[in-house]
KELO-889057 format. One record per residue (C-alpha): residue in three letters; x, y, z. Coordinates in pm, whole numbers. Each point is the difference from the previous one (the first is absolute). Last residue first. Example, Ala and Ser with C-alpha at 12.3 -4.5 7.8 and 13.67 -1.06 7.14 Angstrom:
<rs>
+-----+--------+--------+--------+
!  aa !      u !      v !      w !
+-----+--------+--------+--------+
! SER !   1367 !   -106 !    714 !
! ALA !   -137 !   -344 !     66 !
+-----+--------+--------+--------+
</rs>
This chain:
<rs>
+-----+--------+--------+--------+
!  aa !      u !      v !      w !
+-----+--------+--------+--------+
! ARG !  -1442 !   4782 !   -956 !
! ILE !    157 !    -87 !    334 !
! HIS !   -270 !     35 !    265 !
! ARG !    116 !    185 !    307 !
! PRO !    -53 !   -129 !    353 !
! ALA !     26 !    278 !    258 !
! ALA !    339 !     90 !    141 !
! THR !     94 !    -67 !    363 !
! VAL !   -154 !   -343 !     58 !
! ASP !     49 !   -106 !    364 !
! ASP !   -375 !     29 !     75 !
! CYS !    -54 !   -248 !   -286 !
! ARG !    184 !   -253 !    208 !
! PRO !    312 !   -125 !   -171 !
! PRO !     49 !   -340 !   -167 !
! THR !    315 !   -123 !    179 !
! ALA !    295 !    113 !   -203 !
! ILE !    227 !   -113 !   -280 !
! ILE !    271 !    232 !   -121 !
! GLU !     97 !    161 !   -328 !
! LEU !    255 !    238 !   -150 !
! ILE !    -82 !     55 !   -367 !
! ASN !    254 !   -131 !   -251 !
! GLY !   -248 !    -99 !   -275 !
! ALA !     52 !   -370 !     79 !
! THR !    -98 !     97 !    352 !
! ARG !    252 !     63 !    274 !
! GLY !     36 !   -149 !    348 !
! GLY !    295 !   -234 !    -31 !
! PRO !   -128 !   -282 !   -217 !
! VAL !   -155 !     93 !   -337 !
! PHE !   -333 !   -172 !    -69 !
! THR !    -99 !    -26 !   -366 !
! GLN !    -27 !   -381 !    -11 !
! LEU !   -114 !    -21 !    361 !
! ASN !   -320 !    198 !    -39 !
! ARG !   -247 !   -285 !    -51 !
! PHE !    196 !   -250 !    208 !
! GLN !     31 !    195 !    324 !
! ALA !    151 !    351 !     33 !
! ASP !     23 !    -30 !    379 !
! LEU !    195 !   -325 !    -45 !
! CYS !    246 !    171 !   -232 !
! THR !     83 !    246 !    276 !
! PRO !   -146 !    339 !     84 !
! VAL !    180 !    252 !    225 !
! ARG !   -222 !     19 !    306 !
! ILE !   -250 !    221 !    178 !
! GLN !   -232 !   -162 !    254 !
! ASP !   -283 !    194 !    163 !
! GLY !     18 !     27 !    378 !
! SER !    -56 !    374 !      9 !
! GLY !   -143 !    112 !   -331 !
! PRO !    169 !     19 !   -337 !
! ARG !    -31 !    348 !   -156 !
! PHE !   -209 !     -4 !   -314 !
! ALA !    -11 !    108 !   -363 !
! LEU !   -251 !    -86 !   -271 !
! VAL !     -3 !   -141 !   -351 !
! VAL !   -302 !   -136 !   -182 !
! TYR !      7 !   -283 !   -252 !
! ASP !   -191 !   -157 !   -289 !
! VAL !     63 !    297 !   -231 !
! PRO !    376 !    -51 !     39 !
! LYS !    -11 !   -347 !   -159 !
! ALA !    213 !   -262 !    176 !
! SER !    131 !   -311 !   -177 !
! PRO !    282 !    -34 !    256 !
! ILE !     39 !    305 !    227 !
! ALA !    307 !    186 !   -128 !
! LEU !     -8 !    280 !    259 !
! ASN !    179 !    200 !   -269 !
! THR !   -312 !     14 !   -215 !
! PHE !   -204 !    120 !    297 !
! LEU !    250 !    274 !     74 !
! LYS !     -8 !    119 !   -360 !
! GLN !   -380 !     23 !      7 !
! LEU !      9 !    159 !    345 !
! ASP !    242 !    278 !    -96 !
! THR !    125 !    103 !    344 !
! ARG !   -120 !    135 !    332 !
! LEU !   -163 !   -329 !     99 !
! PRO !    274 !    -78 !    253 !
! ASN !    -88 !    304 !    213 !
! THR !    209 !     -5 !    317 !
! PRO !    298 !   -166 !   -168 !
! SER !      0 !    218 !   -313 !
! SER !    331 !    -60 !   -182 !
! PRO !     51 !   -320 !    197 !
! ASN !   -332 !   -143 !   -129 !
! ARG !    -74 !   -334 !    162 !
! PHE !   -231 !   -265 !   -142 !
! ALA !   -246 !   -241 !    157 !
! PHE !    -70 !   -371 !    -49 !
! ILE !   -286 !   -121 !    210 !
! ARG !    -22 !   -276 !    255 !
! ALA !   -287 !   -223 !     98 !
! LYS !     75 !   -268 !   -261 !
! PRO !   -255 !   -226 !    169 !
! ALA !   -266 !    192 !    196 !
! ALA !     26 !     84 !    370 !
! VAL !    145 !    345 !    -77 !
! PRO !   -313 !    104 !   -190 !
! ARG !    108 !    220 !   -292 !
! LEU !    -10 !    380 !    -17 !
! ARG !    -71 !    -13 !    372 !
! LEU !   -319 !    120 !    168 !
! PRO !     -7 !    254 !    284 !
! GLY !    -30 !    297 !   -242 !
! PHE !   -234 !   -134 !   -272 !
! TYR !   -276 !    252 !    -66 !
! ARG !    129 !    292 !    204 !
! LYS !    361 !    -72 !    -95 !
! PHE !    -78 !      4 !   -371 !
! SER !   -214 !    311 !     40 !
! GLN !    284 !    188 !    171 !
! LEU !    241 !   -109 !   -272 !
! ALA !   -239 !    112 !   -275 !
! VAL !    -54 !    334 !    174 !
! LEU !    376 !     53 !      8 !
! GLU !     34 !   -108 !   -363 !
! ASP !   -266 !    241 !   -128 !
! ARG !   -119 !   -153 !   -326 !
! GLU !   -228 !   -260 !    160 !
! ARG !    -79 !   -271 !   -257 !
! LEU !    238 !   -250 !    161 !
! VAL !   -153 !     41 !    343 !
! ARG !   -352 !    -37 !   -134 !
! ASN !    112 !   -312 !   -187 !
! MET !    123 !   -153 !    326 !
! TYR !   -335 !     69 !    163 !
! GLN !   -188 !   -168 !   -286 !
! GLU !    234 !   -300 !     -2 !
! ALA !    -42 !    -53 !    375 !
! GLN !   -377 !     24 !    -41 !
! VAL !     -1 !   -255 !   -284 !
! PRO !    225 !   -239 !    190 !
! THR !   -243 !     17 !    294 !
! TYR !    129 !    206 !    287 !
! ALA !    -34 !    -82 !    369 !
! PRO !    -52 !    327 !    182 !
! LEU !    298 !    171 !    159 !
! GLY !     32 !    100 !    363 !
! PRO !    198 !   -304 !    106 !
! ALA !    159 !   -174 !   -300 !
! ALA !   -104 !   -285 !   -228 !
! GLN !    176 !   -134 !   -308 !
! ILE !   -132 !   -216 !   -284 !
! HIS !   -158 !    289 !   -193 !
! PHE !    310 !    220 !     14 !
! ASN !    219 !   -260 !   -172 !
! THR !   -268 !    -89 !   -254 !
! ALA !    -67 !    358 !   -106 !
! PHE !    369 !     89 !      3 !
! TYR !    106 !   -282 !   -233 !
! ARG !   -146 !    161 !   -311 !
! LEU !    234 !    297 !     29 !
! LYS !    316 !   -209 !    -21 !
! GLN !    260 !    142 !    238 !
! ALA !    306 !    216 !    -60 !
! THR !    191 !     98 !    312 !
! GLY !    178 !    301 !    138 !
! VAL !    231 !     57 !    293 !
! GLN !     27 !    268 !    265 !
! GLU !    313 !    128 !    169 !
! ASN !    -45 !    206 !    318 !
! ARG !    350 !   -102 !    119 !
! ASP !    163 !   -230 !   -253 !
! LEU !   -138 !   -349 !    -46 !
! ARG !    189 !   -304 !    122 !
! ALA !    -66 !   -314 !   -203 !
! THR !     48 !   -313 !    214 !
! GLU !    190 !   -265 !   -196 !
! GLY !   -206 !   -280 !   -151 !
! LEU !   -223 !   -236 !    199 !
! PHE !   -333 !    173 !    -65 !
! GLN !   -121 !   -306 !   -192 !
! TYR !     86 !   -363 !     64 !
! ALA !   -334 !   -181 !     41 !
! GLU !   -151 !    186 !   -294 !
! CYS !    287 !   -119 !   -217 !
! CYS !    -81 !   -362 !     92 !
! ARG !   -356 !     49 !   -118 !
! ASP !    131 !    161 !   -319 !
! PHE !    231 !   -293 !    -77 !
! LEU !   -287 !   -240 !     74 !
! ALA !   -212 !    171 !   -264 !
! GLU !    288 !     -5 !   -250 !
! ILE !     54 !   -374 !     56 !
! ALA !   -354 !    -65 !   -117 !
! ASP !   -132 !   -315 !    167 !
! PRO !     44 !   -324 !   -200 !
! ALA !    227 !    -87 !    175 !
! ILE !     94 !     60 !    364 !
! TRP !    221 !    294 !     92 !
! GLY !    168 !    -16 !    341 !
! ASP !    324 !    118 !   -158 !
! VAL !   -141 !    352 !    -10 !
! CYS !     -4 !     15 !    381 !
! THR !    357 !   -132 !     18 !
! TRP !     90 !    267 !   -256 !
! PHE !   -133 !    267 !    237 !
! ASN !    175 !   -146 !    302 !
! THR !    334 !      7 !   -181 !
! ARG !    -54 !    356 !   -128 !
! VAL !    -95 !    122 !    347 !
! THR !    301 !   -174 !    157 !
! ALA !    235 !    159 !   -253 !
! ALA !   -138 !    347 !     69 !
! LEU !   -172 !    150 !   -301 !
! GLY !    105 !    348 !   -113 !
! THR !    290 !   -154 !   -190 !
! ASP !   -243 !   -121 !   -267 !
! ALA !    204 !   -239 !   -216 !
! ASP !   -187 !   -318 !    100 !
! VAL !   -336 !    163 !    -68 !
! LYS !    123 !    120 !   -340 !
! ALA !    129 !   -347 !    -81 !
! ALA !   -347 !   -143 !     64 !
! LEU !   -139 !    261 !   -235 !
! PRO !    250 !    -91 !   -274 !
! GLY !    -84 !   -374 !     35 !
! HIS !   -376 !     33 !    -22 !
! LYS !   -143 !   -332 !   -115 !
! ARG !    288 !   -234 !     91 !
! GLN !    106 !    212 !    297 !
! PHE !   -357 !     -6 !    133 !
! GLU !    -20 !   -377 !    -41 !
! ALA !    340 !    -56 !    163 !
! VAL !   -103 !    217 !    294 !
! GLY !   -337 !   -173 !     29 !
! GLY !    146 !   -350 !     21 !
! VAL !    -23 !   -251 !   -286 !
! MET !   -132 !   -344 !     98 !
+-----+--------+--------+--------+
</rs>
């Protein structure tokens, strides 16, 4: 019987080599990860097991230390907000249906005054997180902007989005926003295991995107920690 590591190397040799070459992974983490993958049993999809093992070994890269008052930005698919807000509950907020969450999010995006849009976003969703932290893959990729550390969106958003190098991403499907990680939130330099199978081919170890943008992974922030209202990239 072929083990999961041999199967993954057979099907995805260059990606396996990328995991092995990632200096951001401690040797024990890499060993334990491959042991997890080796538990593959045919005919299950080796890629699905690879992702499940990745989820067990996330947030294990080097701690990313932000500068004083630094904020970070993130690009998130617009269509995910309705579901993510619908399945969360918070004191003082009504339970939203997906349709209600989508309506409120669209109100925020249609607001031309960015300060009003931010206030509305926090009023509707404040105690909720951009993504439920109990869910699988409960981490988000975020970007740093050294030329504007306290306002990472102060740049050409179309160019920024291109340089984020999100695989198969269309700008119209996304919104960008900025946030300051809250107390207790994790902030790490991403490793191959944080990228997971779908993004591994274009992943660049060391905390930069393929378009040379500084990046981190972070706990999905509370909407109260958002510092710049979501902006639709058109």
